[in-house]
N, C-alpha and C positions, 0 to 999 in steps of 0.2 A: 190453354189450361189443360190439366191432366185428362188423358183419354186411356181407357183400358185397351189391352191388346186386340181384342175382337173389334172394338170400335175402330182402332187404327187400321186394321186390315181392311175392313169394309170401306172406309173413307179414302184409302189409298189404292183401291182396286179399279181396274179398267171398267168393270161393270158399273161401279158407282159414278165414275167419270161420264160414262155414256148416259146414265140416268139423269145426271145433273145437266148435261148438254140438252137433252130432249126436253127437260122441264124449263130450263132457264132461257133458252133462246126465244121462245114465244113471249115470256114475261118481259124480257129486255126490249123486244120490239114495241112494246106499249109505253116505254119510258125513254124520253130524250135525256141522255146523260151528258151531252155536250162534248167538249174537246179534251178535257183533262180530268180523269176520274181517279178516286182513291178508293181501294178495296180494303176494308178492315177485316183482319182475321181469316185469310184464305186457306189456312191449314195446308193441305197437300196440294192445292192448286187446281182442283177440278173447275171451280168457278172462274178462276184466273184465266184458264185456257179458253173458256167461252168468251169472256170479256175481251180478250186480246183480238178476237175476231170482229168485234163490233164497236170498239172505241178507239179513237185516234191515239190517245196517250194514257197509259195506265201506271199508277203507283200502287204498290201493296204494302201494307203494314201488318207484320205478323209478330206476336209476342213470344212464341216459342222458338228459341235459337235454332234447334234442329230443323224445324219446318222452314224457318227463314233461309237457312243454308240450302235446303232442298229446292225452295223456290228460286233462289239465285242461280243454282245449277240448271234448273229447267227453263227459267224465263228471263234470266238476268239481261240478256241482249235485247229483249222486247219490252220489259217492264222495269221500273225502278223498284227494287226490293229493300225495304227498311225493316230492321228489327226494332220493336218497341210496343208500347201499350197504347191502345185506342183511347184510354182515359187521360193520357198525357202525350198528345201527338207532337212530333218534332217538325211541324210544318207551319208555314206562315199563315196568318189570318187571311181569309178570302182567296186562297190559292186555287181551289178545285171548283169545277163546274158541277161535280156530283160526288157524293160519297155513298158507297154501297157496302152492305154486309149481309152474307147469306149463311144461314144456319150455323151461326156462331155465338149469338147472344146468350144462349142457354149454357154456354161454357164460361160465362163471366160469373164469378161466384156470389156477387151481391147485387141487389137492385141499385144501390148507391153507385157501384162501379159502372153498371149499365147506364145509369143517368149521366155520369161523367163522360161516357162515350158519346151519348147523344149531344151533350153540351159542346164537346170538342168537335163533333161533326158539324155543328152549327158554326162554330168559330172558323173552321178551315174552309167552309164553303163560301163562294162568292155570293153576293146578294142576288137573290132569285134562284140560287143553286138548289138542287134536289138531293135529299137524303132518302134512300129507299133500300128495302131488302126483304128478307124472309127469315123466319125461324120456325122451328118445329114446335108443336103443341104436345101436351102430355097424353100419353096413351101407355097401356101396359107393355107393349113391344118396345116403345121408346125408353121406358123405364128400365127394362131388362138390358137393353143395349148400353145403358149408362151406368151399370153397377160398377162402383169404384171410380167413376168419373165425377167431375164437376158438373152439376146439372141444376140450373136455376132458370126454369122455364118462364118466359115473359108472359105476364098476364095481358091478354089482348084487350080486356075491358078497361085497364088502367093505361094502356099504351098511348092513346091520343093525348091525355092530360100530361103525361110525362114528356112527350115530344113538344107540346106547347110550352111547358115549363122551361125546356131547354132552348126555347126561342124560335121554334118552327110555327108556321101557319099552314093552311090548306092541308091539314093532316088527314090522311085516309088510311084506315086500317080495316082489313078484311081478315076474318078468321074462319077456318074450318076446324071445329073442335076435334081433337085427337089426331089432327093432321098438321096444318100449317097456318101461320099468320103471315100476311104480307102488309107492308106499310110503305107509305110515301109521304113526304113532307117537304116544304119549301122554306128556305131561309128568306125572311122578308126582304124585299128591295129596300134600298136606303131611301129614307124620307127626303 
């Protein structure tokens, strides 16, 4: 989704990549993602780079054509890179052991499209598979960074119910207001 020039510069910088690595590695250590992981909306690939060091097989789905091409050039030999929407994923039901998304949901323009992403994540997960991720919360600085961008911040209070409606159980949501929301949910095992 659209990002202004300053936002693009920050998110494509080496400093941002270092910050992502420093914050994401400990978070990933607490989550078993299994053997075949899908990342939705990797953008410039800072999170993809970290994931490639900790998961056996990685597929990424990026809606922005220019970003998808950049990801192919950077990681095409190590990750499957697909261009497309997380709300209409081109993958078979039950394919992935985990689906992740990091700091991208606020770029999805409507709650309905976010909910479609949640439902698609549940569909492409194996029974017992995990959907987890993070997103930023509203603050003055965050709002300034997004002037001219798509910015639809996820309400941490309603997120558990939205994930349950998409078909998940064992939903855990933690929020630090004006900073970050983290979430984890499981696709129920088959009966």
